[in-house]
N, C-alpha and C positions, 0 to 999 in steps of 0.2 A: 504494500500500500504506500502511496505517496506520503512522505513525512509531513506531518501537520505543522503549519507555520506557527512559530511562537511569537508572542507580542514583543516588540522592541521597546526601547525607551528606558533602559536601566539607568540607575543613578550614576553619574560620572564621579569617579574617585579623584580626590585631590592627591597630587603627587609632585615629584620634582618637575621643575620647569623644563620643557623639551625645547630642542632647537627647532627653528622654523623649517629647516630642510634636513630630514633624517639622512644619516649616512647610508643606510640600506633601504631598499624598496619596501614599503609597508603597504598594507591594504588601505583602500580609500577611506573606509570607516575609521581606522586607527588614525590616519592623518587628520581627518576632520575632527576627531575627538581631541587630538593633540592641539589643534588650533583653538578649539572651544576652551580647553583647559588654559591655554596661554592667554586667551582673551579674558577669561574669568579672573585671572590673577592681576590684570591691569587695574590699578587703583582708580583711574579716571572713569572706567566704564561702570557707572553705578546707576544707570537708567534701566528700567525693565525693558526687555526686548524679546522678540520671538525668533525662532529658527524652525522651519518646517522641513528640514532635510530628512526626517525620518518618516515621511509620508508613506502610506501603503503603496504598493506597486501600481494598483489601478486608480490611485488618487481618490478613492472613496473612503470617507471617514464616517463611521457609524455614529448613531445618536449616543450610544454609550461612551464612545471615545470623546465626544464633545463634553459629556458630563464629567469625564475625568479631568479635562482641562479646566472647566469652570470650578470644580471643587478644589483643584490645586491652586487656582488663582486666589481663592478665598483663604485657604489654610496654609499652603506651602508644604514643603517636603517633610516637615517634622510630624505631620498628622495624617496625611494621605499619600498614596503612591503617586509618583510623577506620571504625567500623561504618557501614554505608550506611543504616540505618533508625532510628537513635536517637542521642542525644547522651549521652556519659558525661563529665561535667565533673570535673576534678581527679582523674584516674585515679591519680595518684601518692599520693593520700590514701586509697586503698582499703587495707584491712587484710587481708581474706581474700576468697575466692570459694568459695561452697558451692552445689552444684547437687543438688537433690532430684529424683529421678525416680520417679514412681508408675506403674510398669510395669503395663499392663493397663487403665489408666484413660484417659478421653477427655473431650472437651468435653461430651459427653452426660452423663457421670457427674457433672461439676461442676454443671450446671444442673438435672439431675434431683434431685440431693441438695444443692441450693444452701444450704438452711437448715442442713444438717448440717455443711457446710464452713465453719463460723462463722469460725474464725481466718483461713483463707486469703483469704476475700473481704474481710475487714476490714483485713488487714495490708498487702496488696499493691495499690498504686494502678495499676500498669502490667500490663495483661492483653492477650494477643494470641492469635490462632488459629494452630495449627500444621497443616501438611499431614499426611495419614496417613503413618505411619512406613514406612521402607524395611525391608529385611531386617535391618539393624543400625543402629538409631536412635542408639545411643551412639557408634558409630564416626563417624556423620555429624556429630554436633554438636561433636565435638572434633577433626575433621579426620583421623581415623585412617586413612581409606581412601586418602589421597593418597600413594601409594607409588611412583607412576610417576616415571621419570627421563627426562631428555632424551636420546633416542637418535637414530635417523634422523629428522630433522625433515622435514615436508613442504617442497616447493620454495618455497612461499609465504613460508617463514620464513628461507630461506637468506640469509645476510648480515646478519640482524637480531641474531644473537648471535655472539660471537667463536667461532672454530673450536675444538672440543673436541679435546684431545690423543688421546682414545680414545673409542670408541663406548660408550655406557652402555645397558644392557639395558632393555627396556620390559616391565613387568609388566602383562600383559593381563587377568589374572583379576579385577582390581578395577575395570576399566573399566566404567562404567555401561551402555554399549551391550552388552558381553558379558554383564553380569549380567541384562539384560532379555531379550536375544534369543538368548544362547548364541553359540558361535563358528562354527556352521555356517550356510550360506546359508538364508534363509527365503523363504517365498512371500508373495504379495501379501496374502492374508488375515491373515497374522500381523502385518502392519504397520498394519492398520486399528485405529483407536481403538475401544475397547469402549464400551458405553453408560455404564458406570461412569466411565470416563476422560473421556468427553464431558461428563458431569455435573460432574465435578471441575474441568474446565478451562473451564466456563461456555459450552459450545456450546449453541445454541438447540435445545431439545427440546420435543416436544409434551407438553402438560399442565402446563408451568411458567408461573407468573404473568406473567413478562415476555415470553412468546412467544404470547400469546393471538391476536394478529392476524398471525402469521407464516404464510407460504405453504409447504406441503410440496412437494417436487419430484416426488412420486409415484414415486420410484425405490424399488421394493420387490422387485426381482427377486433371484434367488439369486446370491450372490457367490462367484466361484471365483478361483483364481490367474491366470486368463486374462481376467478382467473388464477393461474399458477404463479407462484413466486419463485424467483431464482436469485440466490445470493452471488454477487460478483465482486472480485477483488483483483487488482492488478499491481504488479511491482514494476518499477522502472529503473533504468540505469542511465548514466549520462554518456552521450556519444558526441562526436564532433559536430553533429547537427542539433544537439539539445537532448531532452529526455525522450527515451524510447522504451517501448514495452519489452520486458524481459521474462515475465511470468504472468499467466492468467489462471484463475481458479473459478469454477462455476459450481454452485451447490444447488441441488434440487430441493423442493420444499420439505421433503421427508428427511433431509439431512445428508443425503447421499452425494458424494462428489462425482459429478459426471464429466468434469473436464479439469485437468490440471496439467498445463503445458508450459515448458520452458520455451522461450522464443529468442532466436538469434537476430539482433538488430541488423538493419541494412547498412549502418554506418559504423565506423571504428569506435569502439568503446574506450572512453577516457577515464571513467570511474564507474565501478560496478555498484556503488552505493550499498555495499555489503551490510552495513549496520542496519539498513532498512530492508533491503531486498533479500538478504540471506544468501545471495548468489555470488559465487567466486568464478574466476577465470577457469579453474579446473572443472567446476560443475558444468559450465556452459560450453566447453570445448567440443564435446561430441554432438551437440545439438545441431540439427539441420532445419528445424521448423522455423518458418518465417511468418511475418505478420499476415500476409495474404492467406496463409494456411489456416491460422486461427480465426480469421474473419470468415472464411468459408465454413469452417467447422461450427462456429457459433451460430451462423445463419441456419445451418442444418438442424442444430439441436433445439433452438427456440421455437415453440409453437406460435401461431399468429397472435394469441392473446397473452403472451408472456409479459410478466412485470419484473423488471430488474430491480434488485435491492442492493444498495451499497452505501458506503460512508464517504462523502465527498465524491459522489459517483461521476460528476462532470470530469474529474481528472482521469478516471479510469476509461471513460468513453473516448476522451481525447487521445489517450495512449493507444487505444484500440483503433482510433480513426474510424469510429462507427457512430451512427445516429440511431437512437432508439426512442420511440415516443412515450413509452409507459415506464415511469421510474418512481421509486420511493427512495429518498435519500435520508438515511437515519440521522445525519448531522443537521437536517432541516426538520425532520419529523418530530424529534425531541427538541422543540423550540426553546431557545434560550433568550434571556432578556437582551434587548437593545442590539439585535443583529449578531450576537456572538454565537459560537458553536461549541458543543461539548465534544471532547475527544472520544474516539471509539473505546480506548482503553478504560476511560472513566465510566462510560455507560455500561460496558461489560461487567465491571466490578460492582457498580452501584445498583444496576437493574437486575443483572443475571447472577451476580455473586461469583463470577469467574475471572481468573487472571489471564490476560493475554499480553502479547508483546513484552514478555518478561526480559529483563536486562541480561539474564544469564544465558539467553539463547542468541544464536547468530542470526540477527535480523528478524523480520516479521514472518509469520506463517500465513501465506495468502489463503490457504484453505480454512484455517482457523478464523481469520478475519472475515472471510465471506460467510462462513457459517454463523458467526456472531451477528453480523448485520441482519441475516435472515431471522435469527432468534429474536432480535430486538424488534423487528417489524411484527412478528407473530405475537410477541408479548403485548405490544401496543394495541393490536387488534383484539386480543383476548380480554385484556383488563380495562382498556379505555383510558381517556385523558385524565379523568378524575383520580384514578389510582396513581398515575404517573405524577400528577401535581402534588399528591400527598407525600411523595417521597422527598419533596423539597430539594430538588437537584441543584438549584442555583445556590442555596446556602452551603451545601456540601462542597460544590466546586469552588466557590469563592473562598471558603475556609482553606481548602487545599492550596489554592493559589497564594494566599497570604502566607501559609507555611513555607511554600517553595521560595517566596520572596524574602524570607527571613523576618516576616512581620507577624508572627503568630500571636494572636491575642492572649492576654493573661487569664481571661475568665470567659465564661459563657456570656455574661452581660456585655463584656467588651467586644466579643465576637458579633453579637447582635448589633451593637452600635456601629462597628466598622463596616459590616457587610451591608447594612441597610441605610447607611448615611447618604443623604442627598444634599443638594446645594442648600436647602432650607436649614437642615440640621447643622451644616458647616457654619452658616451664618449665625445661627442661634448659639453655637458653642463659643463664639467670640463676641456675643452680645450685640449682634447687628440684625437688621431686618432687610427683606427684599422688597423692592418697589415693583409693582406690576401695573402697567398702564395698558388698557385695552378698551375696545368698544363694548358697551354693555351687552350687545347681542352676541358677542363672541366670548363671554366669560367662560372659564373652564374650572376644573377641579382646583386649580391653583388659587383661584379667587377666594375660596373659603378656607384655605390652609392657614395653619398657625404660623406665626412669624412672617406673614406676607401682608404688606400694605397695598391693597388693591384700590386703584382709582378707575372707576367705570365711566366711560365717556359715550356720547351719543354719535360721534363721527370720528373719522380719521383726523380731521382738522382739529378737533378738540383734544385728541390724543397728543398731537404735536404741540399744541399750546400748553397743555399740562406738563409735557415732558420738559419744556424749557424751564419751568418753575421747579419741578419736583426732583429731577435727576441730580442736581448739585447737593441735595439733602440726604441722599442714600448712597452707600458704598457699592450696591449691586442693584441694577435696574434692568427690567425687561420691558421693552416698548413694542407692543404688537399692533401693526396696521393690518387691515383686512381689505383684500381686493377680490373682485369677481374673477374666478378662474376662467380659462378658455372653455368654451363649450366643447363637447366631444368632437363634433364635426370640425370646428375651427382648430382644435388641438391637432387632429390628424393632418389637416391641411398645412398648418404652420410647421409641424414636424417634417413633413415631406419637403416643403419648400426650403427649410433650413438646410436639410441634407443636400438638396440639389444645389443650393447657393454655394456651399463650401466645396462641392465637387467642381462646379464651374470655375470657381476662383482658383482651384488647383490645376486647371486645364489651360494649356497654351496652344496657339496655332503659330507655326513658323514657316516662312517661305517668302517669296517663291524660290524654288531650287531648279536647277537645270534638269532636263530629262535624263541626263547621263550621270547624275550625282551619285556619290558613293554612299549608299544607304547604311552600310555597316558602320562607316565612320561617323555618319550623322547620328545614328542611334547611340553610339559610344559617347559622342559629345553631349547629347541631352541627358543621358544617364549619369553623367559626371556631376550634375547639379543635385541629384537626390534620387530616391527610389521611385521608379516608374510603375504605375498600375497598368497602363496600356499605352501603346504607341501605334498609330495607323497612318497610312499614306492617303492623302486627300487628292483625288484625281478629277474632281468636279471643276477645278479651275484650269485656266489656260496652261499654267505651269504647276508642277506638283508642290504641295504643301504637306507638312507633318502636323498631326494632332497628337499632343502628348498630355496624358493625364497623370499627374504626379500624386504620390500618396500623401505628401505634406505640402502645405501652402508655401513654406519657405523655399522649397525646391523650385516651384513655379515662379515665384518672385525673383529668385536668383537667376533663373534662365532668362527672364525678361530683361533684368538689369544688365546682364553680361553680354547678351547677344543681339538685342534689338538695335538695328542700324549698322550691324557689323558685317564685314565681307566674309561669307562662308561658302566654300565650294565655288568660288568665282562669282558669287552673286551677293548683292547687298540685301539682306533679309530683314523682314519685320517679324518680331515676336510679340504676340499680344494675346490677351484673353478673349474668349467669345463674348460678344456684346449682346446681352439679353437684359430684360427688365430686372433680373436679379443681380446683375453685375454692374449696373450703372453707377453705383456708389462705391465700387470696389477700391479705387485709388484712395478715397477718403478712409474707408474701413481699414485698409492695409496700413496707412499712416497712423491711425489711432491704435491699432493693434501693436505696432512697433513701440508706441509710447505708453502702452499699458504698463502699470507699475510692476506687474509680475514679469514682464518681458524685458524691462529696461537693462537688467544686468545679465541677460542670458543671450548666448550666441549659438547659432546653428552651423554645423560643419558637415560637409559631404566628402566622401572618399576615405573615411577612416577604416583602418584594418583591425584585426583582432588584438594586435599588440599595442594599439594606440594608447590605452589607459596606462600600461606599464611605462611607455616612453614619456607620457605626460607627467607621471609621478616622479620619474627619474630626473626630470628637468623642472620640477615644481618651483624652483627659484625664479623661473621666468614668468610664472602665473600666480602672482600674489593675489590674495582675495578670492581664490577659487573655493566655492562652497560645495558644488555637486557636479558629478559627471553622470549624465543620463544617457545610457546606451540602450536604445530600443531593440527588442528581439522580434524575430519572425514568429507569429502566433502559431504557425503549423510546425515548424522545425525546431523552434527555440534558439536558432542560430542568431548571433549578433548581426544587426544590419550595418550597412556601410555609411551610416550617418549618426550624429549624436548631438546632444545639447550640453553646453557648459554653462553653469550658473555662477556668477561672480557677485561679490558683495556690493560693488558699485558699477555704474555705467562706464566710468572712466577706465577701470581695470578690465572690464569686458572688451572695451574698444581697443585697448593696448594688446590684449591677448589675440583678438581677431586679426590685428595687423601682423603679429608674429606667425600665427598658424596658417595664414593665407600667403605668407612670404615664400622665398625661394627654398628655405630649409625644410619646411613641412609640406609645402605644395598642396594644401587643401583648399577647397572652395567653401565659402561661408558668408554669412551676414548676420545681422541681429535677428533674434527669434521673433516669431509672430503669433505662435499658438502655445498657450500654457499647457502643462502636462495633462490636467484634467480634461481639457478640450480635446487634446490628441486622443486620449483614451475613449472619449465619447464618439469622435468621428471614426475611429478605427472599428468601433462596434456596430456601425450602421450596416444594415443588409444591403447588398448590391441592388436588389430588386427595387429599392426605393429611389435609386438615382435615375435621372433621365438623360438622354443624349443631349449634348450642348445645343442650345439654340431654340428648343421647343418652348412655347409660351405657357405660362401658368397664369390663369385668370383668378384674381382674388375672389373669395366667396362674396356673394351679394351683401351679407351682413357686414363684412369688413369695409367694402366699398362705401356703403351707406354711412358707416361710422366715421370714415375718413372725410367724406364729403361734408358731414354735419359737424365735424370736429368736436364730438362729444367729449366732455372732460373725463368721462369714465372709460374711454377707449384705452386698451392696454398700452398703446404707443404713447398716448398723451400722459397716462398715469406714470409710465416709466420716466418720462422726461420731467414731469412736475415733481414727483415724489423723490426722485434722485436728487434734485436740487434742494428740496426742503430738508431731506436727511443730511445733505452736505452742510447746510447752514447750522443744523443742530449739532453735527459732529464738531464743527469749528468752535462751538461754544463750550465743548467739554474741556476739562482741565488736562494739562499735560500728564502723561503717564496713565491714561485711561485705556484699558483693554477693551476694544470695541469689536463686536461680531455682527455682521449683517447676514441673516439667514433667510434664504428663499427655500422654504421647506419642500417644495415639490407638491405634486397632487396625486391622489390615489382614488380611483372610482371603479365601478364595474366596467367602464369602457377602456380602462388601461391606466398605467401609472407613468408619471414623469419624475425623473430624478431631480433632487434639489441642488442648491449651490450655496456654499458658505464663503464669506470673505472676512478676513480678520486682520487686525493690526493694533499696534499700541501708538496712541497719538504722540507725535514728535519723536518716535523711536529712531527714525532715519537719521536724525541729527547726531545721535550717539553711535551710529554704525557706519558713518561715512567720514572718517577722520581726514582722508585726503583723496584727491581725485587725480588719477594718472591720465595725462593728455598725450 
């Protein structure tokens, strides 16, 4: 089974001062920590500041992780763990915390009306994606739902806490399993992941760009509560092309192993990952079975209505390069609070009372893991959600995590306090109150909570007016504005048009070329600017032209800037984007993206090789202020792509590095970045079927045409412009050292979900993090 990812963000240890340039090559993470340690020891750096270098790979931050940051901002490291996804330096120098919530808005709103959100995109350097909201977004981000107490703990936890003098009641109504499934027993079909959920959790699906060569299992029968279950687990190794399948195990519902095959990868193995896979070179040497063989065998074994059961099953299916529509994922079936997941080893011990993945064994046993997932699914179906909720899994897991982190509570009472502490409890412990400003119609459970001063208003305008008066009086404020979300039809249309717009912006036409031009040389030339999704010859014109669709916007812009008006193959060519109604404001948008606060210190480079990072670190004295090296990988092969992004502390240092890296010694091509990481992740996930050929017209829906003609103040475009400016004025009135978060929670309905977006920063922090500018 693929090793489960551990949370990062451990506390930094104080030690001897390191030199800026290590004598020997060190890992990127160690070098960054050394710089952080060096910076922390400087006496003048006493302003609170943020670093988001520990962002998740997909740039998505859960609501629970947001809660971690907010609690740490209130109490500091002596009382609560540090946030797992970012660094907050000098927390004790924070003056206030203000959270603005734009209810009804999403990531789609922000990038659809990017030019209108002028202040937000310029003021906040740190941006991240949020998952679609739950039923109570506000409760999730401040930890309001954690109301459970330690009662009858599962046997697996007996002895790990001192005995309580009396049993404490368990409140089941807020358990995420009860919230999702209800308290009554459910059938098999209710446990299946929906297509929307499979998309959200990155399962391979037909029509998606990273699944073009995947093989469908052809299981398309009618699913009932009596359909057969099959437990599946795969082990992977690391090859020259990324992670590849090395073992597959399939267990039938009766517990019989019907498939257990070792698989020889197609590419050279660089690491057998023996501690996880249990496979060594000696074991694999005689194996001749290939991936296509197990794909064929699996298709033959599975009946039309087969349901596959696994733990983080998306990783197994991607290793198999197969698509299957009916799945139960036990990491999602046993729902955990705020988007986190229980480990298989934990569920096996706590639910089934069995030990798996024991440290004295060589790696994981795929058969054992597959059988365990099957047993967990059958247990859930047999006993129902209420029985699972009564086991109080969250408390058990949280207690174990505290033990592992060396923060074991001294008593049962302290355990209850630590595990169930939310932002309100943190504020109460230091004698402070939370201010909550909202429209009366949008009041939530928080409004009636202890230690919360709620101000109900009649309109967004009144919320704004009250915020100017009340925020300076409270150390922690939540200001909630409410906007009408897109209708389902408008959401679908806006989403489609946004996808098309970014595709067209990443497409260029080049020409004219002579009819005897060297096509191979031309293709090589245009590929040198960045990854190409498609390249075709246009013969509709008198002389041939090329149409090149790039994967990233930076590559298209670099091609235009480098080749437009240049003599190529004996002809002076023009390189331009297709002109459609969606690209008319493209030049303006590109200019604003380049000046986006998140992109200001980031550069894009094309032509990098696998050894680039090593060479970069070896000559790190040339690249002062380097904060992060972002090396995108191919979604199918896992192989590093030939472009990267470098993030620097200041624009000046980024500019100096760009000059060096595009000079004669490095011979790379590059420019300043245009697309933040979270936006790149979103664009890469778009299905190909949603894109249109360049040049086709898109007619706005009648409702939007009418709204634009009438210039209604509640139209989303007008609201974005108006409220972006109003929040900007309010932000400027905040005192220096205020941690400010702008949250667009996203939307969730029966018609589909939209991811949210978060922006954050500390007012005036840039003054303390830009001591000098290199020109």
